[in-house]
N, C-alpha and C positions, 0 to 999 in steps of 0.2 A: 690735884685735879685741875690746876690752872693750865691754860694752853701755853705752848712753848713761846717764849718771848720773841725769838727771831721770826717764827712763822706768823705771829701776830703783827709784828712790824711790817713784814712783807705783804700781808693781806691788806693792812690799812694803807700802806703806801701805794700799792697797785691800784687802789680805788680812787686815788686823788689825781687832780690835774697836774700836768708837768710843772716843775719849779714852783710848787705852791705850799709845800709843807715846811713848817718850822719845828724842829725838834728841840725841846728844852730839857736839860738835865740839871737838877738841883741836888744831885747826889753823885754816887760813883757811876761813871758812864760805861760800865762793863758790857752791857748788852750791845753797845755800838761796835765793840770789837768783833763780837760774833756775827753781827749783821754785815760788817765790812768783809769778814773772812768768808762769808757765803757769797758765791758767785752771783746769784740772782739778787741777793741783798745789796751788794755793791752797785749793781746795775740800777736798782731802784733808787738808791741814794743819789746817784748821778742824774737820774732822770726826774725824780719827783721832789727831792728836797731843795728848798730855797736856801736855808741856813740852819745852823746849829747854834743855840744859845746855851752856854754852860756857866754855871756858878763855879768859880775857881779862884785860886790865889793869883792875882795879877800884878803884884808889886814887882819892882825891879830887883829886889833882894831875894835870892833863892830861898825857898821854904818848902817844908813838907806840908802842903795844904791837905785839908781833910778829904775833899772829894777826889783829888787827883793823886794823893800820896798815901792815904791810910787804907787799912783793911784790904791790902793786896792791890790797890789801884795803881800804885807806882809801877808795877810789873808790866802794865799794858798801855798806860796813858801816853807814853812817848810815841808808841806806834800809831795810836789814834791821831795825835797831834801832827805827825809827819804825813800820814796817808789820807786824812779826811779830805775829800775832793771838792767840797762846796764851801761856802762862806762859813766861818766859825767866829762867833762873837763871845768874848769872855768877860764876865762881870765879877768883880771882886768887891763890889759895893755892898754895904749892909750892916757892918759891925757897929757903926755909930747911928744907924737909922732905927730908932726904937719904936715899936708899934705893939698894939694889942692891949694897952692899958687905958685908952682914952674912951673910944666909942664902943669897943667890943664888949666891955662889961655890961652895957645897957641893952644888949641884944637878948633874945629869948634863950632860956636855959637849954632848949633842944638844939641850939646852934652848935654844930660839931666843931667849928673853929673856936668858939668860946670854950667848949669842953676841953679841947686840946690845950689851950692856954691856961685853963684852970688847973689842969693836971701837971703842967710842965713847970716845976720849980718856982711857983708863984708868979708866972709871967702875966697873969691876968691883972695883977696889982702893979708889977714893976715894968711890964713890957719885956720885949726881948729883941735882939738884932734881927734884921729883916732881909737876910741874904736871899732866901728863897723867893720872897715876894718881889724883890727888886729884879731878879733874873727873869721872872715871868713878865714883869712890867716892861722890861727891855724888849721882849719879843712882841708884845701886843701894843705898846704905846711908846715907840722909840723917840718920839718928840721930846720926851723929858730928859734925853741923854745926848751926849756927843760920843763919837766913835773914832778912836785913834787908830790909824792904819799903818803908821810907821813902826814896824817891829813885829814880833811874833811871840807867842807863848811857847817856851821850849822847856825840855826836861833834861836835867843833868843825870849822870850815871847813877848817883846815889838816890835818885828819885825826886829830888827837889825840882820844882817848877818856878819859873819867873818870866816876866816880860822882858825880852831882849830887843832893844831898839836897833841893834846892829844886824840882826837876822830878820830879814823882811820877807815874810810870806804874804803874798798879795791877798790871800783869802782870810787872814787873821785880823781881828780888830779888838781893841780894848775899850771898855765902857768907862765913861766919866759922867758925872752929874752936871746937867745943864741948869736945872732949877735949884733953889735953896733946899737944904736938908730938911728944914721944918715943913716946907711946902710938900716935899715928897712924903714925909711922914703922914701928913694930913691926907694926901691922895690915897696912900695905902690903907690908912685907918678907915677911910670912907668905903673903899672897896671890900675890905675884910668884914665890915659891918652890914653890908647889903643883905637883905633877905634873899633866899633862893628865888630863882625865876619861876614863872608859872608855865613856861612852855616846855 
């Protein structure tokens, strides 16, 4: 009963100012393929989107990353990487940035974030890697990061992706951490533990 994803994207994009929208993907970006293959969808991307921030494997050693290589994603990610017309920012950070076990346990039991960490493999006690949170933070608080412009995220025929410094797409950039790892963990933990807004 949910509305069609492409139609939802088009409706949301059409209502926004030009060059104002940041699209964040922390999973498989398959809807972007359908949006790009829709004539009006691609026009809206070119007109309304400022950038796309994606959580992805960004090391220089090719690998089948989860978001861009698993569950059928490898079949279409190469096309997205080649044809995406606006800025694309790729974050591979998070595996050693552990959150969820410091301040989150002290939040109310009805906190859905706390509930998710409680149910996920003991994460509320041990914490877990913060790939998703980092990607979102890259989009909303870019001052914590630096952005490497030399190179591009590319896909090999077997579906592996990697950062290739010899293939320079001007609209691709790779994220690196500007502040210390412990400081970033603290920032994320604070944000994850904030109570819901009242507005």
